Each structure stands twice: as C-alpha cells, then as structure tokens.
ROMI-490183 format. One record per residue (C-alpha): x, y, z; residue number from 1; residue in one letter. Coordinates in steps of 0.1 Angstrom, whole numbers, plus 5000, padded with zeros to 4 digits. Layout:
! ROMI-490183
    X    Y    Z   n res
    X    Y    Z NUM   a
...
END
This chain:
! ROMI-490183
    X    Y    Z   n res
 4893 3045 4937   1   m
 4903 3068 4908   2   r
 4930 3046 4893   3   k
 4902 3019 4895   4   l
 4881 3043 4876   5   f
 4903 3050 4848   6   l
 4911 3015 4843   7   l
 4875 3005 4838   8   i
 4873 3035 4815   9   l
 4900 3024 4795  10   l
 4887 2987 4792  11   a
 4851 3003 4780  12   v
 4869 3023 4753  13   c
 4889 2993 4739  14   l
 4858 2970 4737  15   q
 4835 2996 4722  16   t
 4859 3002 4692  17   q
 4849 2987 4658  18   p
 4877 2956 4661  19   i
 4881 2933 4631  20   r
 4894 2900 4650  21   g
 4912 2873 4634  22   q
 4884 2846 4645  23   n
 4857 2865 4629  24   q
 4832 2839 4636  25   e
 4836 2839 4675  26   f
 4858 2871 4686  27   p
 4839 2869 4721  28   n
 4842 2848 4750  29   a
 4831 2847 4788  30   v
 4848 2827 4817  31   h
 4842 2818 4850  32   a
 4871 2800 4873  33   k
 4879 2792 4908  34   l
 4914 2803 4922  35   n
 4940 2793 4947  36   f
 4963 2820 4958  37   f
 4991 2825 4984  38   d
 5005 2856 5000  39   y
 5031 2838 5022  40   g
 5058 2823 5000  41   t
 5068 2852 4980  42   l
 5072 2874 5010  43   n
 5092 2853 5035  44   d
 5062 2835 5052  45   e
 5049 2801 5056  46   d
 5020 2791 5029  47   l
 4988 2811 5033  48   r
 4969 2796 5006  49   l
 4936 2812 5001  50   s
 4910 2806 4976  51   q
 4883 2829 4954  52   g
 4864 2832 4923  53   f
 4869 2850 4893  54   e
 4843 2861 4865  55   l
 4859 2879 4830  56   g
 4852 2889 4794  57   y
 4876 2884 4764  58   f
 4876 2899 4729  59   r
 4901 2887 4697  60   n
 4913 2920 4687  61   i
 4940 2909 4662  62   a
 4955 2875 4651  63   p
 4968 2857 4682  64   f
 4954 2889 4707  65   l
 4928 2891 4731  66   n
 4921 2914 4755  67   v
 4900 2909 4789  68   g
 4887 2923 4818  69   i
 4891 2895 4850  70   p
 4871 2903 4879  71   f
 4883 2887 4911  72   k
 4866 2882 4951  73   l
 4885 2860 4974  74   g
 4887 2857 5014  75   l
 4927 2861 5017  76   a
 4952 2856 5047  77   k
 4973 2883 5039  78   l
 5008 2889 5058  79   p
 5009 2915 5088  80   g
 4966 2909 5093  81   i
 4954 2880 5115  82   t
 4921 2878 5103  83   e
 4909 2868 5067  84   n
 4903 2899 5045  85   t
 4880 2900 5016  86   v
 4901 2910 4984  87   t
 4890 2924 4951  88   t
 4910 2929 4919  89   s
 4900 2943 4882  90   l
 4925 2938 4861  91   d
 4931 2945 4821  92   l
 4952 2916 4803  93   v
 4964 2911 4767  94   f
 4966 2871 4761  95   h
 4988 2862 4736  96   l
 4971 2832 4718  97   g
 4937 2825 4700  98   n
 4910 2801 4707  99   m
 4905 2793 4672 100   r
 4867 2773 4662 101   n
 4889 2740 4650 102   d
 4917 2736 4680 103   a
 4916 2709 4708 104   k
 4940 2728 4727 105   i
 4947 2764 4727 106   s
 4979 2774 4749 107   p
 4984 2813 4757 108   y
 5008 2837 4779 109   v
 4994 2871 4794 110   f
 5003 2899 4809 111   g
 4986 2933 4823 112   g
 4978 2958 4848 113   a
 4952 2958 4878 114   g
 4939 2975 4906 115   y
 4936 2957 4941 116   f
 4915 2963 4969 117   l
 4918 2948 5008 118   e
 4880 2949 5025 119   d
 4874 2975 4997 120   f
 4899 2998 5009 121   d
 4939 3001 5010 122   n
 4938 3000 4968 123   g
 4973 2996 4951 124   h
 4983 2989 4917 125   l
 4991 2950 4908 126   q
 5009 2933 4874 127   l
 4999 2901 4864 128   p
 5014 2879 4842 129   f
 5015 2840 4834 130   g
 5004 2812 4813 131   a
 4973 2792 4806 132   g
 4957 2767 4788 133   l
 4922 2761 4770 134   n
 4909 2724 4765 135   f
 4879 2720 4739 136   r
 4851 2703 4752 137   i
 4827 2711 4725 138   s
 4823 2735 4696 139   k
 4821 2766 4717 140   y
 4832 2754 4751 141   a
 4864 2748 4771 142   f
 4879 2738 4802 143   i
 4906 2765 4814 144   n
 4935 2763 4836 145   v
 4960 2790 4843 146   q
 4989 2797 4865 147   g
 4998 2837 4871 148   e
 5026 2860 4892 149   y
 5012 2891 4907 150   r
 5038 2919 4913 151   k
 5023 2946 4938 152   a
 5031 2979 4940 153   t
 5028 2977 4979 154   n
 5050 2958 5004 155   d
 5042 2923 5013 156   l
 5017 2916 4988 157   r
 5032 2898 4961 158   d
 5016 2864 4954 159   n
 5012 2836 4931 160   v
 4978 2821 4919 161   q
 4961 2790 4903 162   v
 4928 2788 4885 163   g
 4905 2764 4867 164   a
 4873 2769 4852 165   g
 4852 2773 4821 166   f
 4854 2795 4789 167   v
 4824 2800 4765 168   y
 4825 2815 4732 169   l
 4797 2839 4722 170   l
 4778 2829 4694 171   h
 4745 2833 4672 172   k
 4722 2803 4670 173   s
 4732 2785 4634 174   d
 4702 2794 4609 175   p
 4680 2763 4601 176   k
 4686 2754 4563 177   p
 4658 2764 4539 178   v
 4654 2738 4511 179   e
 4656 2755 4476 180   a
 4628 2744 4454 181   p
 4629 2718 4429 182   d
 4598 2711 4407 183   r
 4607 2682 4387 184   d
 4621 2665 4417 185   k
 4655 2655 4399 186   d
 4677 2662 4426 187   g
 4690 2697 4405 188   v
 4673 2725 4423 189   t
 4654 2752 4402 190   d
 4677 2777 4401 191   a
 4703 2756 4384 192   l
 4681 2735 4364 193   d
 4679 2744 4330 194   k
 4647 2723 4323 195   c
 4630 2729 4359 196   p
 4602 2710 4346 197   d
 4616 2677 4332 198   k
 4638 2654 4354 199   a
 4674 2648 4340 200   g
 4702 2641 4356 201   p
 4730 2666 4377 202   a
 4756 2662 4347 203   a
 4733 2674 4318 204   a
 4724 2704 4347 205   l
 4687 2687 4349 206   g
 4680 2679 4316 207   c
 4669 2646 4299 208   p
 4699 2630 4284 209   d
 4689 2605 4262 210   a
 4723 2592 4252 211   d
 4740 2596 4287 212   f
 4767 2614 4274 213   d
 4764 2645 4298 214   g
 4750 2668 4276 215   i
 4713 2676 4280 216   g
 4690 2667 4250 217   d
 4681 2704 4244 218   n
 4717 2712 4236 219   e
 4726 2679 4222 220   d
 4730 2679 4182 221   e
 4732 2642 4182 222   c
 4706 2635 4210 223   p
 4705 2594 4204 224   y
 4744 2592 4199 225   d
 4770 2598 4228 226   a
 4798 2623 4220 227   g
 4821 2650 4237 228   p
 4809 2684 4245 229   i
 4835 2698 4221 230   d
 4814 2685 4190 231   t
 4781 2693 4209 232   k
 4773 2657 4219 233   g
 4780 2640 4185 234   c
 4806 2612 4179 235   p
 4841 2623 4168 236   d
 4858 2589 4158 237   y
 4892 2603 4153 238   d
 4890 2628 4181 239   k
 4903 2657 4162 240   d
 4874 2685 4174 241   g
 4853 2680 4144 242   f
 4821 2656 4144 243   a
 4820 2626 4123 244   d
 4787 2641 4107 245   k
 4808 2674 4096 246   d
 4842 2654 4094 247   d
 4853 2653 4057 248   e
 4884 2629 4067 249   c
 4864 2614 4099 250   p
 4891 2584 4106 251   t
 4921 2606 4103 252   e
 4926 2634 4127 253   p
 4934 2669 4113 254   g
 4927 2705 4114 255   r
 4915 2713 4078 256   w
 4877 2700 4079 257   n
 4890 2672 4101 258   g
 4915 2665 4072 259   c
 4953 2660 4080 260   p
 4982 2684 4064 261   d
 5012 2672 4065 262   t
 5031 2699 4050 263   d
 5012 2724 4066 264   f
 5004 2749 4038 265   d
 4966 2750 4042 266   g
 4958 2726 4016 267   v
 4946 2693 4027 268   p
 4965 2660 4020 269   d
 4931 2646 3998 270   k
 4934 2679 3981 271   d
 4973 2682 3979 272   d
 4993 2672 3949 273   q
 5023 2679 3968 274   c
 5014 2667 4003 275   p
 5048 2666 4016 276   t
 5058 2698 4002 277   e
 5049 2734 4012 278   a
 5031 2751 3986 279   g
 4998 2774 3974 280   t
 4959 2767 3971 281   a
 4962 2781 3937 282   d
 4990 2755 3926 283   n
 4972 2726 3945 284   n
 4995 2724 3972 285   g
 5026 2725 3953 286   c
 5051 2754 3955 287   p
 5053 2777 3926 288   d
 5070 2761 3894 289   v
 5107 2780 3891 290   k
 5142 2769 3876 291   d
 5166 2783 3899 292   s
 5197 2773 3876 293   d
 5180 2781 3844 294   g
 5184 2750 3827 295   d
 5153 2741 3816 296   g
 5141 2717 3848 297   f
 5119 2730 3871 298   a
 5132 2731 3906 299   d
 5108 2703 3918 300   k
 5123 2681 3892 301   d
 5155 2691 3891 302   d
 5180 2668 3907 303   k
 5204 2696 3910 304   c
 5186 2730 3911 305   p
 5217 2750 3917 306   d
 5237 2737 3892 307   v
 5227 2738 3851 308   a
 5228 2705 3839 309   g
 5212 2684 3808 310   s
 5209 2650 3827 311   f
 5176 2657 3849 312   d
 5191 2690 3856 313   g
 5225 2680 3866 314   c
 5257 2682 3848 315   p
 5281 2657 3830 316   d
 5316 2673 3836 317   s
 5334 2643 3818 318   d
 5312 2637 3792 319   g
 5308 2603 3793 320   d
 5268 2604 3794 321   g
 5268 2600 3831 322   v
 5257 2628 3855 323   a
 5280 2641 3879 324   d
 5256 2630 3906 325   n
 5257 2598 3898 326   l
 5293 2597 3884 327   d
 5314 2578 3906 328   k
 5343 2589 3883 329   c
 5330 2625 3876 330   p
 5364 2641 3864 331   n
 5374 2610 3842 332   a
 5353 2596 3814 333   p
 5343 2563 3818 334   g
 5317 2539 3810 335   l
 5277 2537 3821 336   p
 5277 2504 3830 337   e
 5311 2514 3854 338   n
 5289 2542 3871 339   k
 5311 2566 3850 340   g
 5342 2552 3861 341   c
 5368 2540 3831 342   p
 5382 2507 3842 343   d
 5374 2482 3870 344   e
 5403 2491 3894 345   k
 5406 2482 3932 346   d
 5423 2514 3947 347   s
 5421 2502 3983 348   d
 5428 2468 3975 349   g
 5400 2449 3990 350   d
 5387 2429 3962 351   g
 5360 2453 3956 352   v
 5361 2471 3919 353   a
 5361 2509 3926 354   d
 5330 2510 3909 355   k
 5314 2487 3932 356   n
 5330 2502 3962 357   d
 5315 2526 3987 358   k
 5346 2530 4003 359   c
 5370 2529 3974 360   p
 5399 2542 3997 361   n
 5394 2523 4026 362   t
 5396 2488 4027 363   p
 5364 2469 4035 364   g
 5342 2436 4032 365   l
 5327 2429 4001 366   a
 5294 2423 4018 367   t
 5294 2454 4029 368   n
 5299 2475 3995 369   y
 5339 2474 4002 370   g
 5334 2494 4032 371   c
 5344 2482 4068 372   p
 5317 2470 4090 373   e
 5307 2490 4120 374   v
 5316 2474 4148 375   k
 5288 2458 4172 376   q
 5303 2482 4202 377   e
 5297 2512 4179 378   t
 5262 2502 4172 379   k
 5254 2497 4211 380   e
 5269 2535 4218 381   r
 5250 2550 4188 382   l
 5218 2534 4203 383   a
 5230 2544 4238 384   f
 5230 2578 4226 385   a
 5193 2579 4219 386   t
 5186 2580 4255 387   k
 5215 2600 4267 388   a
 5211 2627 4245 389   v
 5187 2649 4265 390   q
 5170 2683 4254 391   f
 5154 2710 4278 392   e
 5117 2705 4278 393   t
 5095 2717 4248 394   g
 5131 2730 4234 395   k
 5156 2721 4208 396   a
 5184 2731 4233 397   t
 5203 2706 4245 398   l
 5213 2699 4284 399   k
 5249 2699 4295 400   n
 5249 2661 4297 401   q
 5245 2656 4264 402   s
 5274 2669 4248 403   f
 5298 2640 4262 404   a
 5280 2614 4240 405   i
 5278 2640 4212 406   l
 5317 2638 4214 407   d
 5320 2600 4214 408   e
 5296 2600 4179 409   i
 5322 2629 4167 410   v
 5350 2604 4172 411   d
 5328 2575 4155 412   i
 5323 2598 4122 413   m
 5360 2600 4121 414   r
 5369 2563 4124 415   q
 5344 2555 4099 416   y
 5354 2584 4073 417   p
 5333 2568 4046 418   d
 5300 2564 4066 419   y
 5271 2594 4067 420   t
 5252 2597 4097 421   l
 5220 2600 4095 422   s
 5202 2619 4123 423   i
 5163 2617 4131 424   s
 5143 2635 4157 425   g
 5110 2621 4171 426   h
 5084 2632 4198 427   t
 5057 2618 4218 428   d
 5020 2628 4207 429   n
 5014 2652 4237 430   v
 5006 2686 4224 431   g
 4999 2698 4183 432   d
 5010 2676 4156 433   e
 5023 2706 4138 434   r
 5044 2718 4169 435   d
 5057 2685 4176 436   n
 5070 2682 4139 437   l
 5089 2716 4139 438   r
 5103 2704 4175 439   l
 5115 2672 4162 440   s
 5133 2684 4133 441   e
 5143 2715 4156 442   s
 5163 2689 4178 443   r
 5177 2670 4151 444   a
 5193 2706 4133 445   k
 5207 2711 4167 446   t
 5229 2677 4167 447   c
 5237 2685 4130 448   y
 5249 2719 4138 449   d
 5271 2706 4166 450   y
 5290 2677 4145 451   m
 5297 2704 4121 452   m
 5304 2729 4148 453   f
 5331 2697 4159 454   r
 5347 2694 4122 455   g
 5322 2667 4103 456   i
 5315 2680 4069 457   k
 5279 2689 4061 458   a
 5279 2663 4031 459   n
 5286 2637 4056 460   r
 5251 2647 4076 461   l
 5217 2643 4074 462   r
 5189 2654 4095 463   f
 5150 2650 4094 464   a
 5123 2656 4117 465   g
 5093 2629 4120 466   f
 5072 2644 4149 467   g
 5049 2618 4166 468   e
 5046 2596 4132 469   n
 5070 2568 4145 470   r
 5067 2558 4179 471   p
 5084 2530 4195 472   i
 5062 2525 4225 473   a
 5028 2534 4234 474   e
 5018 2568 4242 475   n
 4995 2560 4271 476   d
 5021 2555 4297 477   t
 5045 2580 4311 478   r
 5075 2554 4301 479   e
 5064 2551 4267 480   g
 5062 2586 4258 481   r
 5095 2590 4274 482   e
 5112 2563 4250 483   q
 5092 2581 4219 484   n
 5109 2613 4227 485   r
 5147 2607 4212 486   r
 5168 2616 4183 487   v
 5182 2582 4163 488   e
 5216 2585 4151 489   f
 5227 2558 4124 490   e
 5256 2555 4100 491   l
 5248 2546 4066 492   v
 5266 2541 4033 493   l
 5252 2566 4004 494   e
END
C-alpha cells in the first residue's frame, strides 16, 4: 500500500504543476473503457479471458506527450487460483501522441508503471506498454481502441489486455458572439467606420463614395471624378503619380511636376534647351560652355572637341579645304567634290571609285557603297544574338552562356573589317524609367568592352542605351517583356 500511495502522490504533483501543453485549447481529457484481459497465454496455461472496466484522466504536457492516470477494475481468472479474483490497478502512463482538435485519427504509443491488487490485497508492481488509436466522432469526442502488454514483478501475473471505449476532451462552453454596433447600418461597424452616421461602402471605410473609386468623399479631393489613392482620388491620365489638375504635362509621364526629363539633369524637357544632354538649371538645361581644345568652338558645337581646328572645330592636315573628319584622304590634298581625295582611283578594283567607296581596300558591290554585302546567315546570327546574350537579373553582368555567341560576333567583325558594329541596349517598362535607361546603356557597354577585350578596335564599335523607349512587343505580358529586354547588334557602314 505504501507503493500505491507514492504512485498516486507522484501523479497528483505532475497534474498540479503549471504545465504549458502543445494543444493549449484542449489539454485535458477523460476516458472510460471496457477491457478484456488474459493471464493464461503468457504463463503457459490455457486462455483465461476475463473482463473489466477502466476510467482515466490525461493531460497534454508537451508537444506530442500526454501523461495519464488510468484506474482499472476487473474480475479475473488468475493462474493458481480456481475462483474468480477481483483485480484493481492504478497506473501512471505516458502517451507519445496528440489528440489534436483537427485530427480525424490520432495514433499513439505508451508506457508506464502501475500498482496491482488481488482482492484488494497482495499488491505488486506491473509495467504496462502498448499502442492505441483515437477515432474522432465530434469536435470533442473520440472512440478509443487500445492493446497493451503488462509485465508483472510477481510470477504468473504477466498479462495482455485489449480495450475499447470513449475519450472526451474537456473544454469551456463557446462564448456567444456579441454584435458590434453599426449606427448607419452600412455593414461597417462603428469602430471601423470613419463616417458612422452616414452609410457608405466598406471599400471607403463606411463613408459615402460618389465616384466609386474606393476613397470616401470626406478624403477625396475629386469626389465626382474617380482616381487612385496616390493622387487622393483625382484622375491621373498618364499614371505618373501627379493628379491631372496638378500635372504640368498631363499626357506625358514624368517626375518633375509630372513632366519628363530625358537627360535627368533636373530640368524638365519642356524647359530644357538641351533635352538629351545633361546640364544645369542656370544654363537652361545645357552644360556649361567650355572649349577644351581652345580653338574658339564651344565643345557642344565642336565636331572635334579634343583637337583644335578651323573647320567646325576640326583640323585640315593636308590643307585642301576638307576637314580631317570628313576627308577620305586626310594626308593627301584633294578636291572637296572627291571628299578630300586627289583623283578618282579604285584601289580595290571593285568598280567603285575610292572617293565613293566606303571599303576602298576591300572589293564589294556598287549597291553597297563598294563594300561586301553582309551574308544572310550572318544577319541571322546577329538576330539570334539579340535573344542569346543574357544578363543577371537587374544587372549588367553577362551570364556564362553569353560568351559563346559574343565570340561568334567577334569572328564576324574580323570577316567584315570595314564595318562598324552598333550595339544598342533595351529594357521593358518595369521599374523606374531612369534606372531602365541606365541599365540598358550599361548592358550595351558591357558587350562593347567584351568586343574590345577580344581585340576589336574602339573605332569600329558604337554603343547606346534606349531604356524602355523602343519596345518590339507589348509590355502587358511576360513574353512581351522578355522580348523587350534585349541587346541588338547591327553591322553598319560609316
């Protein structure tokens, strides 16, 4: 009996501790079961089937771990005794499992220790362990089946038990919902209603919304003209974040009072005298006037800003009246009508005079300014490169698979030594327009740098970025935006 007292005391201590169970909503459960047990088979005797009942209490103490105290009472046929014996036991068991409030079937395994009495005397220790299943029949109720093996410390008392019964989760009654007040009966409670005495839609937080734009008339600066929340309910035709009533350029998106600024110099295009060249506001958007080569021509007007000259700022080395930048024969005096060359000669013998031949040392076609025509297969490879040259997302860093096609373009440039390669970068319209322009130019510059690294001279290369301004497909679809993100390569004669 002393062991029985200690076992009960341990169980009470466990149950009275401030336990934080995993299933905090329903941590406690009770059960009642009908048990069938056999003391014969495990003790080398014939089957001795007996029955009894069981009552118990369980509590969840940690994720997937429940502790319980089952009490069992039965009428058993024990080995060595001819008459039926009243058996009682009180166990402390641990279940590895969880009767979650949303599970249909909850399996578990268990083990523990218990004190067993025969006719309320002759007590000894038994160690039960086994497994079971809980089948949900309602939010709080389960049907339970369980099988266990009990190892006894006394001889001829090992036994097996199978039980079936009912498990119930203890819970508090569900509180009745309290209806929140809604004075204007518009379906928006007064606590959330910005206009509790005037009915209005939920989208406008319970306030009247005459133009149905989702912004209540009390906060809508244009209550009778629908508009987005960014412009306080007023129309914004070009969707640049400036309401039409405040937009100085209502049909063109921009960030300077609603107007575009192509060169990003802080002077809107409508006021910028140099809209494609960054300048200062004091100079009407144009760069400060300077003359780098000191020839009397301002850099913005000087066609050769780094070399002094008298012909639009360019020198005339051979003194034939044709500036070097336009002179096809800058070191030999010639005639203006011959573009600075002395006579009509045909160095490559292709029937096109040198003065008209853009490839004077390479035979070509008269219809192509004396240059060899670019083959169709070459044009197709350049077109393929537009799709094949790929970059890291949002960066000007080439992906590894791009180098092979760029090397093909290098070989093409060597096959056409008189041609110049034009490299132009483009983006879709996602993101800031200024960032897109910079990204497109950086990607074109990356390809330009790779060509130079592979030995193509800088005077045969041109690059530029156009941002989102030259789409080849609609930006409304993923496929269209993918086509618009590209770098184009074109062989040109200059």
